[in-house]
Steps between C-alpha positions, in 0.01 A plus 500: 500500500532141382221304345496268805458794732218645285329161495532488883330840524228381263438188708483709817249739340291219356496293818448746789132570425418124485692420820328782688159413355538134589602584858206738529264221380634272774408766760139527367407177325130566581514840325677348201245219484222757515646688211548185295147392579358839403556417131336164538800270501435173688719379788604856584665394827721247330581742220597766755751263653634398157534866396687584824738208464557547128559874517737475794712210382497590127604853602782363712611269215516796262686709758773241560502383137386142555337320207465854359386411150226257611379722782500804270265313255272403788495853636420640154203264467391582858500873423298461177246268663456737797465796261218320315322383814530797731572806289290466181239769581620751240224743590699565823819690421673366811426140392623572148828633644532196723436276192775677304735484804458124514570465130808720537631287785432187295712651223780557746483143613507375140805717428663357811420144385692572177788694655545260788591607856854615437811395687393641834251226567473140612437391146807690386718333765375156391609571147 
């Protein structure tokens, strides 16, 4: 399998969760706002919309390989910030696992930012 094909698979695997999560947030903005508000963040309704938009469109950008390096950096930061805000209760094993999952995904995005999207991407077609 070529490097470009492997990078395509990596982009698919990294993006699908965010696309699906973003779409889910659009279908239940109130629930998402409630969850965000439960940790004391202000403007939970606006943050819910921002999260839905960011996850969906950043996920799609990674999937199609558009502005891959920049979006990968943004997604890595997003994952680390969310880990710190929502999953830092290390007394709860599930939360610790979620924290580590977010850090692992951030690492994948950082690796993608260095490797680039590969030839099977919009960025690759633009040169």
